[in-house]
Each structure stands twice: as structure tokens, then as C-alpha cells.
MIMARZA-703709 format. One line per field, with one value per residue: residue number from 1; residue in three letters; x, y, z of N, C-alpha, C, CB in turn. Coordinates in steps of 0.1 Angstrom, whole numbers. Glycine has a CB too. Example, Ala and Ser with C-alpha at 12.3 -4.5 7.8 and 13.67 -1.06 7.14 Angstrom:
// residues 2
nr <- c(1|2) .
rest <- c(Ala|Ser) .
nX <- c(132|128) .
nY <- c(-57|-22) .
nZ <- c(78|71) .
caX <- c(123|137) .
caY <- c(-45|-11) .
caZ <- c(78|71) .
cX <- c(132|129) .
cY <- c(-33|0) .
cZ <- c(78|79) .
cbX <- c(113|141) .
cbY <- c(-45|-6) .
cbZ <- c(90|57) .
// end
This chain:
// residues 330
nr <- c(1|2|3|4|5|6|7|8|9|10|11|12|13|14|15|16|17|18|19|20|21|22|23|24|25|26|27|28|29|30|31|32|33|34|35|36|37|38|39|40|41|42|43|44|45|46|47|48|49|50|51|52|53|54|55|56|57|58|59|60|61|62|63|64|65|66|67|68|69|70|71|72|73|74|75|76|77|78|79|80|81|82|83|84|85|86|87|88|89|90|91|92|93|94|95|96|97|98|99|100|101|102|103|104|105|106|107|108|109|110|111|112|113|114|115|116|117|118|119|120|121|122|123|124|125|126|127|128|129|130|131|132|133|134|135|136|137|138|139|140|141|142|143|144|145|146|147|148|149|150|151|152|153|154|155|156|157|158|159|160|161|162|163|164|165|166|167|168|169|170|171|172|173|174|175|176|177|178|179|180|181|182|183|184|185|186|187|188|189|190|191|192|193|194|195|196|197|198|199|200|201|202|203|204|205|206|207|208|209|210|211|212|213|214|215|216|217|218|219|220|221|222|223|224|225|226|227|228|229|230|231|232|233|234|235|236|237|238|239|240|241|242|243|244|245|246|247|248|249|250|251|252|253|254|255|256|257|258|259|260|261|262|263|264|265|266|267|268|269|270|271|272|273|274|275|276|277|278|279|280|281|282|283|284|285|286|287|288|289|290|291|292|293|294|295|296|297|298|299|300|301|302|303|304|305|306|307|308|309|310|311|312|313|314|315|316|317|318|319|320|321|322|323|324|325|326|327|328|329|330) .
rest <- c(Unk|Unk|Unk|Unk|Unk|Unk|Unk|Unk|Unk|Unk|Unk|Unk|Unk|Unk|Unk|Unk|Unk|Unk|Unk|Unk|Unk|Unk|Unk|Unk|Unk|Unk|Unk|Unk|Unk|Unk|Unk|Unk|Unk|Unk|Unk|Unk|Unk|Unk|Unk|Unk|Unk|Unk|Unk|Unk|Unk|Unk|Unk|Unk|Unk|Unk|Unk|Unk|Unk|Unk|Unk|Unk|Unk|Unk|Unk|Unk|Unk|Unk|Unk|Unk|Unk|Unk|Unk|Unk|Unk|Unk|Unk|Unk|Unk|Unk|Unk|Unk|Unk|Unk|Unk|Unk|Unk|Unk|Unk|Unk|Unk|Unk|Unk|Unk|Unk|Unk|Unk|Unk|Unk|Unk|Unk|Unk|Unk|Unk|Unk|Unk|Unk|Unk|Unk|Unk|Unk|Unk|Unk|Unk|Unk|Unk|Unk|Unk|Unk|Unk|Unk|Unk|Unk|Unk|Unk|Unk|Unk|Unk|Unk|Unk|Unk|Unk|Unk|Unk|Unk|Unk|Unk|Unk|Unk|Unk|Unk|Unk|Unk|Unk|Unk|Unk|Unk|Unk|Unk|Unk|Unk|Unk|Unk|Unk|Unk|Unk|Unk|Unk|Unk|Unk|Unk|Unk|Unk|Unk|Unk|Unk|Unk|Unk|Unk|Unk|Unk|Unk|Unk|Unk|Unk|Unk|Unk|Unk|Unk|Unk|Unk|Unk|Unk|Unk|Unk|Unk|Unk|Unk|Unk|Unk|Unk|Unk|Unk|Unk|Unk|Unk|Unk|Unk|Unk|Unk|Unk|Unk|Unk|Unk|Unk|Unk|Unk|Unk|Unk|Unk|Unk|Unk|Unk|Unk|Unk|Unk|Unk|Unk|Unk|Unk|Unk|Unk|Unk|Unk|Unk|Unk|Unk|Unk|Unk|Unk|Unk|Unk|Unk|Unk|Unk|Unk|Unk|Unk|Unk|Unk|Unk|Unk|Unk|Unk|Unk|Unk|Unk|Unk|Unk|Unk|Unk|Unk|Unk|Unk|Unk|Unk|Unk|Unk|Unk|Unk|Unk|Unk|Unk|Unk|Unk|Unk|Unk|Unk|Unk|Unk|Unk|Unk|Unk|Unk|Unk|Unk|Unk|Unk|Unk|Unk|Unk|Unk|Unk|Unk|Unk|Unk|Unk|Unk|Unk|Unk|Unk|Unk|Unk|Unk|Unk|Unk|Unk|Unk|Unk|Unk|Unk|Unk|Unk|Unk|Unk|Unk|Unk|Unk|Unk|Unk|Unk|Unk|Unk|Unk|Unk|Unk|Unk|Unk|Unk|Unk|Unk|Unk|Unk|Unk|Unk|Unk|Unk|Unk|Unk|Unk|Unk|Unk|Unk|Unk|Unk|Unk) .
nX <- c(1427|1429|1434|1409|1408|1431|1450|1447|1431|1408|1373|1338|1314|1286|1265|1250|1242|1225|1230|1251|1285|1314|1344|1373|1398|1416|1432|1441|1427|1433|1408|1399|1410|1402|1405|1400|1388|1394|1372|1369|1346|1347|1354|1339|1338|1362|1349|1329|1339|1342|1343|1349|1346|1369|1358|1333|1329|1314|1287|1289|1312|1328|1349|1362|1347|1320|1305|1311|1298|1273|1268|1274|1255|1233|1218|1193|1200|1184|1177|1203|1214|1194|1200|1225|1224|1199|1194|1183|1165|1185|1204|1229|1262|1261|1256|1242|1209|1210|1233|1257|1284|1280|1290|1306|1304|1330|1344|1360|1339|1347|1361|1341|1327|1345|1365|1365|1341|1312|1318|1296|1276|1283|1283|1294|1296|1313|1317|1316|1325|1343|1335|1326|1299|1284|1264|1270|1253|1240|1239|1210|1196|1206|1195|1167|1168|1177|1156|1136|1145|1143|1116|1104|1114|1100|1076|1061|1048|1054|1029|1005|988|1016|1021|1039|1048|1073|1072|1062|1084|1104|1094|1095|1122|1130|1121|1136|1161|1154|1153|1180|1194|1184|1194|1223|1224|1217|1239|1258|1281|1276|1293|1321|1323|1298|1276|1286|1291|1267|1254|1269|1257|1231|1233|1243|1222|1201|1211|1211|1182|1176|1188|1177|1150|1154|1162|1140|1125|1139|1134|1106|1108|1122|1111|1092|1107|1131|1128|1109|1096|1087|1061|1054|1047|1024|1008|1014|1004|976|975|980|956|937|942|940|912|902|908|892|900|899|906|916|936|963|987|978|975|988|1023|1029|1006|1003|1018|1043|1058|1040|1029|1045|1071|1098|1111|1112|1126|1149|1159|1163|1184|1206|1209|1218|1241|1240|1219|1226|1247|1239|1233|1241|1253|1280|1313|1314|1287|1277|1292|1283|1256|1258|1269|1246|1228|1241|1240|1214|1209|1220|1202|1179|1188|1188|1161|1149|1133|1111|1098|1099|1086|1061|1055|1033|1038|1039|1023|1007|1005|975|943|934|956|964) .
nY <- c(1344|1370|1368|1380|1379|1370|1343|1333|1356|1369|1370|1376|1355|1343|1317|1297|1320|1334|1338|1354|1346|1345|1341|1324|1326|1298|1285|1283|1265|1245|1231|1209|1228|1251|1280|1279|1294|1281|1281|1285|1282|1300|1285|1263|1227|1215|1200|1214|1233|1252|1254|1280|1293|1312|1344|1341|1354|1376|1388|1367|1365|1387|1414|1424|1424|1407|1426|1448|1439|1440|1466|1478|1467|1477|1464|1458|1460|1443|1422|1416|1402|1384|1365|1359|1351|1336|1322|1304|1277|1255|1275|1275|1265|1233|1200|1188|1174|1150|1138|1145|1168|1204|1219|1240|1236|1231|1213|1181|1152|1127|1132|1140|1118|1099|1081|1063|1068|1088|1120|1139|1125|1118|1100|1107|1117|1138|1172|1200|1224|1245|1261|1270|1255|1252|1263|1283|1280|1305|1311|1316|1303|1278|1271|1270|1249|1228|1224|1218|1193|1178|1180|1167|1141|1134|1128|1150|1173|1201|1228|1237|1259|1282|1313|1331|1328|1314|1329|1353|1361|1363|1383|1404|1405|1414|1438|1452|1448|1467|1491|1494|1494|1519|1537|1533|1542|1569|1579|1581|1605|1631|1632|1623|1596|1588|1576|1552|1541|1540|1522|1498|1495|1490|1467|1450|1447|1438|1414|1403|1402|1385|1361|1355|1351|1327|1311|1305|1292|1269|1258|1253|1234|1212|1205|1183|1160|1162|1177|1169|1146|1113|1113|1139|1139|1128|1148|1168|1157|1158|1187|1192|1180|1196|1221|1216|1211|1235|1249|1238|1215|1185|1153|1118|1107|1120|1119|1129|1155|1186|1193|1222|1231|1237|1262|1258|1275|1292|1283|1269|1275|1292|1271|1248|1262|1267|1240|1234|1250|1237|1219|1228|1225|1199|1201|1218|1206|1192|1212|1231|1254|1275|1281|1310|1320|1305|1314|1341|1335|1321|1340|1359|1343|1339|1364|1367|1349|1363|1382|1365|1353|1377|1382|1359|1352|1365|1353|1327|1322|1329|1311|1291|1268|1233|1201|1170|1140|1135|1121|1135|1140|1118) .
nZ <- c(329|352|388|413|438|465|475|509|515|535|531|522|515|496|503|481|469|486|516|535|545|567|551|535|511|503|485|449|424|395|375|351|331|341|362|396|426|459|483|517|541|572|602|598|590|566|546|537|520|489|455|433|401|384|372|379|403|409|426|443|457|480|490|522|555|572|585|569|545|551|557|531|515|526|545|569|605|622|603|594|618|622|602|613|638|643|618|588|576|559|549|557|549|531|522|491|484|473|483|471|474|478|452|427|391|384|399|397|389|398|421|438|441|452|475|507|523|525|534|539|550|575|606|630|663|670|679|658|664|686|706|741|755|777|806|833|862|884|921|927|907|908|933|926|907|924|945|928|918|942|947|926|930|952|942|932|908|888|889|865|845|847|867|857|827|803|781|790|809|789|774|793|796|770|770|789|774|752|766|775|750|739|759|754|728|731|746|729|714|691|660|638|637|648|634|628|653|663|645|653|679|674|658|677|697|682|675|701|708|687|695|719|712|696|715|728|710|706|733|730|710|722|747|752|747|761|785|803|830|834|847|843|816|812|822|805|781|788|786|760|748|760|749|722|719|728|706|687|674|655|667|674|688|706|692|667|670|659|662|666|676|703|721|740|757|764|786|805|828|847|861|841|821|834|836|810|805|818|801|777|763|752|737|718|705|682|665|635|634|628|646|650|649|671|693|695|700|725|741|744|755|781|792|794|814|836|840|846|871|887|889|896|920|917|898|904|929|922|906|911|924|933|928|937|916|899|889|867|854|841) .
caX <- c(1420|1436|1426|1405|1412|1444|1451|1448|1425|1395|1363|1325|1308|1272|1262|1238|1237|1216|1233|1267|1291|1328|1352|1387|1404|1426|1439|1435|1429|1429|1401|1396|1416|1396|1411|1389|1390|1388|1367|1366|1338|1354|1350|1332|1347|1366|1341|1319|1347|1334|1350|1342|1355|1373|1348|1319|1330|1304|1274|1292|1326|1330|1360|1360|1341|1306|1299|1311|1290|1259|1268|1274|1242|1221|1210|1190|1206|1177|1178|1215|1215|1185|1208|1237|1220|1188|1197|1172|1167|1191|1211|1243|1269|1257|1257|1229|1201|1214|1245|1270|1287|1274|1303|1304|1307|1345|1350|1357|1329|1353|1364|1328|1322|1357|1367|1357|1328|1308|1318|1284|1266|1291|1273|1303|1291|1322|1314|1324|1328|1351|1329|1321|1283|1278|1260|1271|1240|1242|1232|1195|1190|1209|1185|1155|1170|1179|1143|1128|1148|1139|1100|1100|1118|1088|1062|1053|1050|1050|1015|1003|998|1023|1018|1048|1051|1084|1068|1062|1097|1112|1089|1101|1136|1133|1117|1149|1170|1152|1158|1195|1195|1181|1204|1236|1224|1216|1252|1267|1282|1276|1308|1323|1321|1287|1269|1293|1291|1252|1252|1273|1247|1218|1236|1245|1209|1193|1216|1206|1168|1174|1192|1168|1138|1157|1163|1124|1121|1148|1126|1094|1111|1128|1103|1086|1117|1143|1128|1098|1097|1076|1048|1050|1044|1010|1003|1018|993|963|976|978|942|929|943|935|899|898|910|883|907|895|917|913|948|972|996|972|976|1001|1033|1028|992|1003|1030|1047|1065|1031|1023|1057|1079|1113|1116|1117|1136|1165|1163|1168|1198|1214|1210|1219|1253|1236|1209|1234|1257|1232|1231|1250|1259|1295|1317|1310|1274|1277|1299|1274|1244|1259|1270|1235|1222|1247|1235|1199|1210|1222|1187|1171|1191|1183|1146|1142|1123|1097|1092|1099|1076|1048|1055|1021|1040|1038|1012|1009|998|960|938|932|969|968) .
caY <- c(1355|1376|1367|1393|1376|1364|1331|1338|1368|1368|1377|1373|1344|1340|1304|1296|1333|1340|1340|1357|1341|1349|1330|1327|1318|1290|1279|1284|1250|1244|1220|1209|1238|1264|1283|1281|1297|1272|1290|1279|1291|1299|1277|1251|1217|1219|1194|1225|1241|1254|1258|1292|1295|1325|1350|1341|1360|1388|1383|1354|1367|1401|1418|1429|1417|1405|1439|1457|1435|1444|1481|1483|1463|1484|1454|1462|1453|1432|1413|1410|1393|1372|1356|1356|1342|1325|1314|1300|1263|1252|1287|1272|1255|1221|1192|1187|1165|1137|1133|1151|1181|1215|1224|1245|1225|1230|1201|1167|1143|1117|1134|1141|1103|1092|1080|1052|1071|1102|1128|1148|1117|1113|1099|1110|1127|1148|1185|1207|1236|1246|1271|1265|1256|1250|1276|1282|1285|1313|1305|1316|1294|1265|1267|1266|1235|1218|1222|1212|1178|1174|1178|1156|1130|1130|1126|1162|1179|1217|1232|1244|1269|1290|1326|1339|1319|1319|1341|1366|1363|1367|1398|1415|1408|1421|1453|1458|1451|1479|1504|1494|1499|1534|1544|1534|1551|1584|1581|1583|1619|1634|1634|1617|1583|1586|1568|1539|1536|1536|1510|1488|1493|1486|1453|1444|1446|1430|1400|1397|1398|1372|1349|1351|1344|1315|1302|1302|1282|1256|1253|1247|1221|1201|1202|1169|1148|1164|1184|1164|1134|1104|1117|1152|1137|1127|1162|1174|1151|1165|1200|1191|1176|1208|1233|1213|1211|1248|1254|1230|1206|1172|1143|1106|1104|1130|1118|1135|1169|1191|1199|1235|1234|1243|1270|1253|1285|1301|1275|1265|1287|1293|1257|1240|1270|1263|1226|1235|1256|1226|1208|1235|1220|1187|1205|1225|1197|1188|1223|1232|1266|1275|1288|1324|1320|1298|1323|1351|1331|1318|1352|1365|1334|1342|1378|1365|1341|1372|1388|1356|1352|1389|1382|1345|1351|1370|1343|1314|1323|1331|1299|1283|1258|1219|1194|1156|1136|1132|1112|1143|1141|1103) .
caZ <- c(336|365|401|417|452|467|486|522|517|541|523|525|503|497|500|472|465|495|528|536|556|567|545|534|499|510|473|437|418|381|373|336|325|346|375|406|441|469|493|530|552|585|614|592|585|552|536|532|511|477|443|426|389|379|362|386|416|410|433|452|466|484|500|535|565|572|588|557|535|557|555|517|509|533|552|583|616|626|593|593|629|619|596|620|651|642|606|581|574|547|546|560|539|532|510|484|490|467|489|465|481|470|446|413|382|379|407|391|397|404|436|445|446|456|489|512|528|520|547|542|558|588|618|641|673|675|677|647|670|698|715|753|753|791|812|847|870|896|933|928|898|913|941|918|901|935|950|917|919|954|948|916|937|961|933|929|896|887|886|851|838|857|866|848|818|797|771|798|812|778|770|803|794|757|775|794|763|745|774|774|736|739|766|747|717|738|751|718|712|676|655|625|642|655|627|629|666|664|638|662|689|667|654|690|704|672|679|714|705|678|700|730|705|693|726|731|699|712|744|725|703|730|760|754|746|770|798|812|837|829|851|837|803|813|824|790|771|791|783|745|746|765|740|709|722|728|692|679|666|656|668|682|696|709|680|656|674|654|672|669|681|715|723|753|763|772|798|813|834|849|865|829|816|841|833|796|804|822|789|765|756|747|725|707|697|669|657|625|634|631|658|651|653|683|702|696|707|740|748|746|766|796|796|799|826|846|843|852|884|893|889|898|931|914|887|911|940|914|897|911|932|929|933|935|905|901|879|855|846|836) .
cX <- c(1428|1426|1421|1406|1424|1442|1455|1440|1412|1384|1349|1319|1295|1270|1248|1231|1227|1221|1248|1273|1306|1337|1365|1391|1416|1436|1433|1438|1424|1420|1395|1399|1411|1402|1398|1395|1386|1385|1363|1357|1342|1347|1341|1342|1350|1358|1331|1328|1341|1344|1342|1351|1357|1362|1334|1320|1318|1292|1275|1303|1326|1341|1355|1352|1326|1299|1299|1301|1276|1257|1265|1262|1229|1211|1207|1196|1198|1177|1191|1217|1205|1192|1220|1234|1210|1191|1182|1174|1171|1201|1225|1249|1265|1258|1243|1223|1203|1228|1258|1271|1283|1287|1297|1308|1322|1350|1347|1346|1335|1358|1352|1324|1332|1356|1360|1344|1325|1307|1305|1274|1273|1282|1281|1296|1302|1319|1322|1326|1335|1345|1324|1305|1278|1274|1263|1261|1246|1236|1217|1190|1193|1199|1172|1156|1170|1165|1135|1132|1143|1123|1096|1103|1107|1075|1055|1057|1046|1035|1016|989|1005|1018|1027|1054|1066|1082|1067|1075|1105|1108|1095|1117|1139|1129|1130|1160|1168|1156|1173|1200|1196|1191|1218|1235|1223|1230|1262|1268|1283|1291|1310|1321|1307|1278|1274|1291|1275|1248|1256|1263|1235|1221|1237|1231|1200|1199|1212|1191|1168|1177|1182|1155|1140|1157|1149|1121|1127|1140|1114|1096|1114|1120|1100|1097|1127|1140|1117|1101|1086|1062|1045|1044|1028|1002|1004|1007|980|964|972|962|934|930|940|921|893|899|900|888|901|906|912|925|956|983|990|972|989|1010|1032|1014|992|1018|1034|1052|1053|1024|1034|1065|1093|1119|1121|1127|1151|1168|1168|1183|1209|1218|1215|1230|1249|1228|1216|1244|1252|1231|1244|1255|1274|1299|1314|1297|1270|1281|1289|1261|1246|1262|1257|1227|1228|1242|1222|1199|1213|1209|1178|1175|1187|1168|1139|1133|1111|1090|1092|1088|1062|1045|1041|1026|1041|1028|1015|1002|984|954|936|945|973|959) .
cY <- c(1358|1372|1379|1390|1369|1352|1337|1350|1363|1377|1373|1365|1341|1325|1303|1309|1339|1346|1343|1351|1344|1337|1334|1320|1311|1284|1283|1271|1252|1229|1220|1221|1252|1266|1284|1285|1286|1281|1282|1288|1290|1295|1266|1240|1219|1210|1203|1234|1240|1259|1269|1295|1309|1331|1349|1344|1371|1381|1371|1357|1382|1402|1424|1419|1416|1420|1449|1453|1440|1459|1484|1478|1469|1473|1457|1455|1442|1419|1406|1399|1382|1361|1351|1346|1331|1316|1310|1285|1262|1264|1284|1263|1241|1212|1191|1175|1151|1130|1138|1165|1193|1223|1231|1233|1222|1219|1188|1158|1131|1118|1137|1127|1096|1090|1068|1054|1085|1110|1136|1139|1110|1110|1102|1120|1138|1162|1192|1221|1236|1255|1265|1268|1256|1264|1273|1289|1294|1306|1304|1303|1278|1260|1262|1252|1224|1215|1215|1197|1172|1171|1168|1143|1125|1130|1137|1167|1193|1218|1239|1249|1278|1305|1334|1330|1324|1328|1354|1370|1368|1381|1408|1416|1416|1437|1461|1458|1463|1492|1504|1499|1515|1543|1544|1542|1564|1588|1585|1598|1619|1637|1624|1602|1578|1575|1553|1533|1533|1524|1496|1485|1487|1470|1444|1439|1437|1416|1394|1394|1386|1359|1345|1346|1332|1306|1297|1290|1268|1251|1247|1234|1209|1198|1187|1160|1149|1169|1178|1150|1126|1110|1130|1150|1134|1140|1169|1170|1157|1179|1201|1188|1191|1219|1230|1213|1227|1254|1245|1222|1192|1160|1130|1103|1117|1130|1126|1151|1175|1196|1213|1241|1241|1250|1267|1266|1295|1293|1271|1277|1286|1279|1248|1249|1268|1249|1227|1240|1247|1217|1215|1230|1208|1191|1211|1219|1193|1201|1225|1246|1266|1281|1302|1326|1316|1307|1334|1347|1329|1330|1360|1355|1338|1354|1375|1359|1352|1379|1378|1354|1364|1389|1369|1345|1356|1360|1330|1314|1324|1319|1291|1270|1242|1212|1178|1152|1132|1127|1120|1145|1127|1100) .
cZ <- c(348|377|406|433|453|476|499|525|524|534|530|514|506|493|492|467|474|509|530|548|556|560|541|520|504|496|461|429|403|379|358|329|330|359|384|422|449|482|505|539|566|596|610|588|570|542|530|522|498|467|435|413|388|371|370|401|419|417|443|461|468|493|512|543|564|575|576|546|540|554|541|510|516|540|566|593|619|616|593|605|629|613|604|631|649|629|601|577|560|542|550|550|542|520|504|488|483|473|482|472|472|465|433|404|379|389|400|398|403|419|443|451|451|470|496|520|524|532|549|549|569|599|631|650|676|672|667|652|683|709|728|753|767|796|826|855|882|909|932|919|901|924|937|914|912|941|940|917|931|955|938|923|947|955|931|915|896|883|872|850|849|856|856|839|811|788|779|803|799|773|779|800|781|761|780|783|755|752|773|761|735|748|760|734|720|742|741|714|697|672|642|626|646|647|629|642|669|657|646|673|684|663|667|695|694|673|692|714|696|686|712|722|700|704|731|722|702|723|738|717|712|743|761|755|756|784|808|818|830|834|845|823|801|814|812|781|774|786|767|742|749|754|726|708|721|713|681|670|667|657|678|692|696|698|669|659|669|665|677|672|693|717|738|762|771|785|809|817|839|854|852|822|820|837|819|797|808|811|776|755|747|735|714|700|685|661|647|625|635|645|662|656|668|694|705|705|721|747|753|757|781|799|801|813|838|852|850|868|893|896|893|909|927|904|894|921|934|905|898|919|923|934|931|923|908|889|866|847|840|826) .
cbX <- c(1405|1439|1433|1389|1402|1454|1463|1461|1422|1395|1365|1316|1316|1264|1263|1228|1231|1206|1230|1269|1290|1334|1347|1397|1408|1418|1439|1441|1418|1443|1391|1381|1414|1380|1419|1379|1383|1398|1354|1380|1323|1359|1343|1325|1340|1383|1333|1312|1361|1323|1353|1341|1348|1387|1347|1313|1344|1301|1265|1296|1339|1318|1369|1353|1345|1302|1306|1324|1291|1257|1282|1285|1240|1212|1216|1177|1209|1164|1176|1226|1213|1174|1213|1243|1213|1172|1207|1170|1154|1180|1205|1244|1284|1245|1263|1230|1186|1216|1245|1270|1302|1263|1314|1312|1301|1353|1343|1370|1319|1364|1373|1317|1317|1369|1364|1365|1327|1295|1329|1279|1260|1302|1267|1316|1286|1335|1314|1317|1317|1364|1318|1330|1276|1289|1245|1284|1231|1235|1236|1189|1194|1224|1183|1154|1184|1189|1137|1131|1162|1144|1092|1109|1130|1086|1052|1055|1042|1060|1009|1005|990|1038|1018|1059|1038|1090|1054|1053|1103|1110|1072|1098|1144|1123|1105|1154|1171|1138|1154|1201|1183|1166|1204|1240|1213|1206|1256|1263|1293|1267|1321|1335|1329|1279|1268|1307|1297|1243|1259|1286|1244|1216|1249|1253|1203|1194|1229|1208|1161|1184|1206|1165|1133|1169|1169|1113|1126|1163|1122|1086|1122|1142|1090|1077|1124|1153|1125|1086|1095|1078|1048|1062|1052|1006|1010|1033|993|960|991|988|937|934|956|939|896|908|926|874|922|886|931|911|956|977|1000|956|976|999|1045|1033|984|999|1027|1059|1074|1020|1016|1066|1071|1117|1104|1105|1133|1166|1151|1159|1199|1208|1196|1221|1266|1228|1198|1240|1261|1216|1230|1244|1253|1303|1331|1311|1267|1284|1312|1270|1240|1270|1277|1228|1226|1262|1234|1190|1222|1231|1180|1171|1206|1186|1140|1152|1127|1098|1101|1112|1079|1049|1067|1016|1027|1050|998|1006|1004|952|925|926|982|969) .
cbY <- c(1351|1392|1360|1398|1369|1375|1320|1341|1376|1371|1373|1384|1329|1350|1294|1290|1332|1329|1329|1373|1327|1353|1323|1321|1327|1278|1263|1296|1238|1245|1220|1206|1236|1262|1297|1266|1309|1260|1298|1278|1287|1311|1284|1255|1202|1217|1183|1234|1238|1265|1247|1306|1290|1325|1343|1327|1368|1395|1379|1340|1363|1407|1427|1442|1422|1394|1445|1458|1421|1440|1486|1478|1448|1493|1440|1461|1462|1438|1418|1422|1401|1375|1361|1370|1352|1332|1301|1308|1255|1250|1300|1265|1255|1220|1178|1188|1169|1140|1117|1152|1182|1224|1213|1258|1226|1244|1200|1160|1137|1114|1145|1147|1095|1099|1092|1044|1070|1103|1138|1155|1107|1125|1085|1114|1120|1145|1192|1206|1243|1252|1279|1271|1243|1243|1280|1286|1271|1328|1313|1331|1298|1265|1276|1275|1235|1224|1236|1219|1175|1183|1192|1158|1132|1140|1115|1172|1172|1226|1242|1235|1278|1289|1331|1347|1317|1309|1337|1364|1349|1357|1400|1411|1393|1414|1452|1449|1441|1479|1503|1480|1493|1536|1538|1519|1549|1585|1570|1575|1626|1646|1630|1620|1580|1600|1573|1540|1548|1547|1512|1492|1505|1496|1451|1454|1461|1435|1399|1405|1410|1373|1351|1364|1352|1316|1308|1315|1286|1261|1263|1257|1224|1205|1211|1165|1147|1175|1201|1163|1136|1088|1118|1163|1126|1118|1170|1169|1134|1165|1205|1178|1163|1213|1239|1201|1204|1256|1252|1237|1206|1170|1151|1095|1093|1129|1103|1129|1171|1202|1198|1241|1223|1231|1286|1243|1292|1306|1262|1254|1292|1302|1250|1236|1282|1264|1216|1245|1269|1218|1201|1249|1217|1179|1215|1236|1186|1181|1236|1228|1272|1283|1287|1330|1310|1287|1328|1355|1319|1307|1361|1368|1319|1342|1389|1354|1331|1381|1394|1341|1349|1401|1386|1335|1356|1385|1342|1311|1337|1345|1289|1279|1259|1213|1199|1148|1126|1145|1105|1156|1146|1091) .
cbZ <- c(340|363|411|411|458|473|482|525|504|556|506|527|502|489|513|480|450|498|536|537|557|583|534|547|487|520|473|429|427|371|383|335|311|348|375|407|447|472|488|538|552|588|625|580|588|550|543|545|510|480|435|437|375|370|347|385|418|396|424|444|459|490|495|535|578|583|599|551|532|574|560|509|509|522|551|585|628|629|580|593|642|611|584|626|663|642|610|570|576|536|553|572|541|537|513|469|490|452|488|448|486|479|442|410|369|381|421|390|387|397|437|435|435|453|495|520|543|511|547|529|548|593|618|636|686|672|688|634|671|693|709|765|744|800|808|851|875|895|946|923|883|919|948|904|892|947|953|902|918|965|946|902|945|972|938|940|886|876|899|839|827|854|878|856|807|793|765|810|818|767|771|819|793|745|787|807|754|741|790|777|729|745|780|743|709|752|757|705|719|673|668|620|652|657|613|626|676|659|626|668|696|652|645|700|707|657|679|726|697|665|705|740|694|687|737|728|684|718|754|718|694|734|761|743|732|763|796|803|853|834|864|836|797|825|834|784|772|805|787|739|757|779|739|705|735|738|688|672|671|645|674|672|690|723|675|653|689|643|668|658|684|727|721|751|753|761|793|805|845|860|873|820|818|857|834|788|813|833|786|768|766|756|730|711|703|672|668|612|645|618|659|640|644|682|695|683|700|742|741|733|763|798|784|789|825|842|830|844|884|884|875|899|943|907|874|919|949|904|901|896|943|931|926|947|898|905|884|860|855|847) .
// end
């Protein structure tokens, strides 16, 4: 059977026939008499490479770029960037639950099981991406962080709830993003390339929105374990009890309160958001996004930091201040 794709050709490949990823045909291998494409997902470790038998390309491998794929399949920009930036659990190239790598039947079983160790269960902490994950805080946000450290060191804790919560801050930023998007669309002159240029703008801003919403979800997931001091955890426990009681939840211990019972970004503000930005590199080291996704995400985060710096006095002075620990927090 004649090959439809050449070695070295960059393509789009669907993982589990659901999520498109930029990929490359790195070799053609004969396994049990069957020709297979060796597909490498770009920026992923080679252990995620997949064998696709000749004749099974349809619905799996596509010529062109990811942008071409989205355009040809009429995927709305918001949905395209949802997969690109946010992703869905289990949609990245990964090993199957039983420890065998996710390969087509063409790969010999002895190679799946071979070797001194199973790479899909590696415990190495070495990052699989090369994108710079640190965020450089501008002067205003550095001041917020510095005074926060000083007050925490004197046994003060931030007052809750804050006047401008993270959800409010994000809402105001997304409103700005929408205005910027409309302005850029309005500036595009009609012509042969107008539709293409408009699609680029739509994809760009869909990506920004998706990334910033994901940033909030990261905050909500990591607050308790990464961003609170020991004394603040007592305060947080009080918040959990208070919110669970409001929602008429029955519990004997805070451990029985569901994690998603309280949306932390509704109660915490810029101080804890800035704390997270200083740890974003640590938090993302455990992410399985590839370099392409990570670069898009970090670009959006850094744009958000510019907005946060320009408005930090608005959010910081309205923060509600700090207070000393009291019995109601313990």
C-alpha cells in the first residue's frame, strides 16, 4: 500500500480520534508485515509516539497545520482554543491505565513490555518542556508582595472576604479583552484576506480568555496547599465551615466538605493571586501540556500581569487590609 504521508512531514494527528495535536511522521516501520507510520507529537517526549498502520490514516492523520484543521472542520475559535489552552482531562497523548503505552495493534507486545523500566510511570522530576514559566513581577506587584510578607511576619493575615475578589478582577480583565477584540476586528479592512485576518483575531482572543479562566482554576485548586500560611489555614477552615453551612451541607468535620463547595476565587484577592504568580513555575511543572500549549498559556498570563500592574492600586487599596488572628479563626 502506498504511503499517503512522507517521513518528515508535519501533520495534525488525533489522539484517540478526539483531540488534534501538531505532529510529525518520523519514520515508517514494518511490524508483523504491516507498514506503520511512526507519529511523534511535537514537543512531547518520544515515549508518546504512536504507530498508525497504513490504511488507517483516515479520521486520524491530517495534512496541514492545526489552524488548517480547525478551519477545514469548522471548529469555532472558542472550542479550538479550549482544546489548545485548557485541554480536557485525558485528551493529551498518554499511556493507558494498565501501564502499556497507547499504541495501535501493529506494535509488538514484547517492545511494549520490554526494558528495565516502564517510561510511562517515570518518577523523574525533570521537566518535559523548555518554555520559560517564571513571571517577572513589575514594581507595583513586587510592592504588594513585599508588604504582604512584612505583615505576615508580624502575625497579621489578610482580611476576608476582599472587596475586589479574583473573580471580579478576572471579570474586569475579560471585559477589557472583549473591547480589544472588537477594536482589532473593526480595524481589519475588507478584502480577500479579511476573513482570514478576522479568524486569526478570534482565535487569538479565544485563547486569551481560555488561558485566563484556566489560571483561575489553577488558583482554586492550589490555594490551600501552596498559597496559605499556617495561620491562614485556620481562617480558611472557618471560611469552609461558613460557606458549607450557608449551603445547608451536613458535615462533622471540614474534611467532609467537598473541595468544590467553596469557590476560593470569590473570597480571595490580589494578594493571594500575586503569591500564586510567584509559584506559577512550580505549579506548572506537574502539568502535562506540551511546549506549544505552555507557550500560549504563559503569553496570556504575562499580558494579564500587565493589566494587574496597571490596576493594582485599585485592587490592593480596596483589599480590606490585614488583621491579627482572633479566636474565630482558630
